[in-house]
DOVEXDREN-204864 format. One record per residue (C-alpha): residue in one letter; y, z negated, x negated. Coordinates in steps of 0.02 Angstrom, whole numbers, padded with zeros to 5 digits, always signed. Layout:
// DOVEXDREN-204864
aYZX
...
This chain:
// DOVEXDREN-204864
m+04388+01578-05926
k+04389+01489-05770
i+04386+01590-05617
l+04431+01497-05462
n+04334+01586-05319
r+04263+01541-05149
t+04098+01645-05186
t+04058+01703-05350
t+04137+01660-05517
i+04048+01805-05619
d+04153+01851-05778
f+04139+02050-05746
m+04267+02104-05868
s+04211+02011-06025
r+04079+02151-06019
r+04185+02291-05987
n+04162+02345-06173
f+03975+02363-06143
a+04004+02446-05982
l+04112+02575-06065
i+03989+02621-06198
f+03859+02641-06054
s+03972+02756-05954
t+04015+02860-06110
v+03820+02881-06146
l+03801+02940-05968
i+03936+03064-05964
i+03877+03142-06133
v+03711+03156-06067
s+03770+03207-05894
i+03893+03346-05989
t+03746+03405-06105
s+03631+03427-05966
l+03753+03525-05874
f+03781+03645-06023
t+03602+03665-06081
r+03497+03660-05925
g+03643+03698-05793
l+03619+03679-05604
n+03480+03755-05504
f+03589+03846-05387
g+03512+03873-05204
l+03531+04031-05115
d+03693+03990-05043
f+03781+04021-05212
t+03641+04150-05288
g+03622+04249-05137
g+03445+04301-05052
t+03366+04271-04890
l+03312+04121-04778
i+03187+04146-04661
e+03145+04003-04524
v+02967+04009-04437
g+02844+03923-04321
y+02671+03909-04353
p+02542+03859-04227
s+02466+03715-04327
a+02531+03630-04494
p+02505+03749-04632
n+02473+03706-04811
t+02644+03745-04895
n+02548+03768-05066
e+02431+03915-04981
v+02599+03981-04902
r+02671+03989-05085
d+02518+04076-05133
n+02522+04208-05010
l+02703+04247-05041
a+02672+04256-05229
s+02543+04389-05199
a+02639+04482-05096
g+02776+04494-05238
f+02888+04359-05185
d+02984+04227-05293
s+02996+04098-05158
i+03040+03912-05110
v+02936+03856-04968
q+02994+03688-04877
t+02956+03608-04709
y+03098+03591-04594
g+03081+03445-04461
a+02911+03465-04391
a+02756+03497-04501
t+02731+03656-04416
d+02908+03724-04453
i+02936+03814-04622
v+03082+03878-04715
v+03070+04006-04853
r+03197+04049-04963
i+03182+04210-05067
p+03306+04270-05212
p+03376+04439-05199
t+03227+04559-05232
g+03321+04704-05308
l+03239+04811-05186
d+03339+04932-05074
e+03289+04867-04903
s+03360+04804-04764
s+03348+04602-04704
a+03234+04674-04564
e+03115+04763-04677
l+03104+04610-04790
s+03080+04486-04667
t+02940+04599-04604
r+02844+04611-04759
v+02881+04427-04776
l+02804+04383-04599
a+02654+04495-04648
a+02624+04382-04803
l+02648+04207-04714
s+02526+04281-04574
q+02381+04288-04694
g+02234+04186-04641
v+02329+04121-04501
d+02239+04086-04327
g+02376+04107-04193
e+02545+04194-04187
i+02681+04155-04309
d+02855+04129-04210
m+03001+04206-04325
r+03150+04098-04269
r+03287+04131-04400
v+03329+04265-04529
e+03492+04238-04645
f+03549+04342-04790
v+03686+04301-04927
g+03757+04419-05029
p+03779+04392-05213
q+03971+04419-05185
v+03962+04287-05043
g+03879+04160-05170
d+04008+04182-05299
e+04141+04138-05177
l+04055+03984-05111
k+04047+03934-05289
e+04232+03955-05322
q+04263+03866-05158
g+04154+03715-05203
v+04248+03685-05353
l+04402+03700-05276
a+04371+03585-05138
v+04326+03436-05274
i+04470+03485-05362
y+04593+03470-05218
a+04506+03314-05160
m+04539+03233-05349
v+04730+03288-05326
g+04731+03216-05155
v+04677+03059-05211
f+04796+03028-05362
l+04944+03073-05248
y+04886+02950-05113
v+04834+02813-05227
m+05012+02841-05316
f+05091+02841-05158
r+05017+02671-05087
f+05001+02575-05252
q+05068+02636-05422
w+05040+02763-05548
r+04925+02660-05647
f+04809+02644-05509
s+04810+02808-05481
v+04738+02839-05650
g+04595+02733-05610
a+04554+02786-05452
v+04542+02980-05522
a+04456+02903-05684
a+04319+02820-05573
l+04298+02978-05466
l+04276+03097-05616
h+04155+02973-05689
d+04033+02981-05526
v+04064+03152-05496
i+04007+03201-05681
i+03858+03064-05685
t+03803+03133-05506
m+03805+03310-05556
g+03712+03279-05721
l+03571+03202-05636
i+03561+03329-05504
s+03539+03448-05668
l+03409+03336-05758
v+03297+03321-05614
k+03328+03506-05547
i+03388+03462-05382
e+03426+03632-05292
f+03611+03643-05286
d+03664+03704-05119
l+03815+03676-05004
t+03740+03535-04922
v+03740+03442-05107
v+03930+03508-05119
a+03951+03407-04957
a+03861+03252-05028
i+03973+03248-05192
l+04127+03263-05074
a+04063+03130-04977
v+04022+03017-05140
v+04203+03057-05184
g+04261+02979-05013
y+04127+02838-05024
s+04188+02775-05205
l+04381+02803-05164
n+04334+02680-05010
d+04266+02538-05138
t+04386+02559-05255
i+04541+02560-05146
v+04478+02397-05055
l+04471+02323-05234
f+04636+02390-05279
d+04717+02315-05124
r+04646+02140-05166
i+04717+02145-05352
r+04884+02204-05284
e+04884+02048-05161
n+04822+01936-05307
f+04954+01982-05443
p+05091+01908-05342
r+04975+01757-05288
y+04918+01712-05462
r+05066+01732-05574
k+05035+01632-05704
r+04869+01704-05736
q+04818+01841-05850
p+04800+02024-05777
v+04613+02006-05847
e+04594+01846-05743
v+04672+01910-05592
v+04569+02075-05601
n+04400+01959-05619
t+04466+01853-05465
s+04485+02011-05366
i+04315+02088-05392
n+04225+01913-05350
e+04321+01898-05185
v+04259+02082-05132
l+04103+02067-05217
a+03994+02019-05050
r+04084+02154-04961
t+04047+02285-05082
l+03859+02229-05110
m+03840+02211-04916
t+03915+02397-04878
s+03802+02476-05018
t+03646+02394-04969
t+03663+02445-04798
t+03694+02618-04844
l+03568+02627-04966
i+03442+02578-04826
v+03495+02729-04727
l+03498+02857-04867
l+03321+02782-04940
a+03255+02826-04761
l+03334+03001-04756
f+03254+03039-04927
f+03073+02985-04889
f+03067+03028-04713
g+03198+03169-04685
g+03088+03305-04749
e+03102+03427-04896
i+03257+03498-04833
i+03382+03355-04844
h+03300+03300-05006
g+03450+03362-05126
f+03585+03305-04981
a+03505+03106-04994
f+03476+03110-05182
t+03644+03152-05210
l+03723+03014-05097
i+03587+02893-05161
t+03644+02935-05348
g+03825+02925-05276
v+03825+02768-05196
v+03746+02676-05351
i+03867+02740-05476
g+04017+02725-05362
t+03988+02535-05325
y+03971+02523-05524
s+04137+02622-05572
s+04243+02532-05437
i+04205+02378-05537
y+04194+02433-05712
v+04283+02600-05728
a+04438+02599-05613
s+04470+02396-05657
t+04467+02436-05837
a+04563+02594-05831
l+04700+02467-05754
l+04684+02341-05893
q+04696+02490-06044
l+04860+02545-05952
g+04934+02380-05965
v+04954+02343-05780
s+05036+02170-05757
k+05117+02069-05625
y+05292+02147-05639
d+05208+02315-05571
l+05168+02244-05418
m+05292+02093-05386
e+05347+02076-05214
v+05521+02118-05167
e+05616+01959-05103
k+05727+01952-04958
e+05895+02054-04954
g+06021+01972-05068
a+05899+01889-05189
k+05879+01950-05354
l+05731+02028-05409
d+05650+01956-05563
a+05677+02051-05714
r+05533+02113-05823
p+05575+02034-06000
């Protein structure tokens, strides 16, 4: 099949069946992981205590964990910003004690073997009930985003485009969450925010492609739908790759140099950008073709008084 294009002439749609198999395998693995391994929920969802402290000099995080374990705490220790700043996350202890009493015991454990005084900067307590509410609100936020996307795309384009856009977004969210489950990234509110950002990023790529497809259907009326879709993908390919590459450069810098506290957020966005770029080309476009999109669905309205082309 010959594709006329000013830049690339890659026949993407000839590989759509292989892409469908690849995506199906990824989705099955992701769903299996979510059901068997589950998500590693952070304190935002499970409840517990977060304590931020400042050391006079950079501590050894392994020693900090050992000191807390000796004191009976099952904790997560991370650096926060500077090497001297530490965040300690402690799940509910089951003991009947106030947050002040708990923070005092934690501070005593953290002070073991430290020359100088430790600065207690912040103590936050999240109850289990609040964690359950956040779970529900996080799920609802993703659902509302999907419904809003469907309505927006249907209003701007046509219902086939809405189905394609939502299929791509569901594909991206499921695979991203599956990878989070596989590698046991801590799932907290920052990761939820990253997933919603992935939805927005993927949608942006898809809308750019859909705009070009809508423009090209009336322009290339004698071509088959698969040819029009291929031409449209090639015409926006340079823009898509440029946007994805520059975004990934920033996210990789955040992942490697942003500290442990932001790893989950950066990892989720990196995964989402890669999967979102892929799904815009192969999932959203393939869905359009499977639903039978044609030039008649996007025929431009002629001037007043002219007859509209009739669909055979």
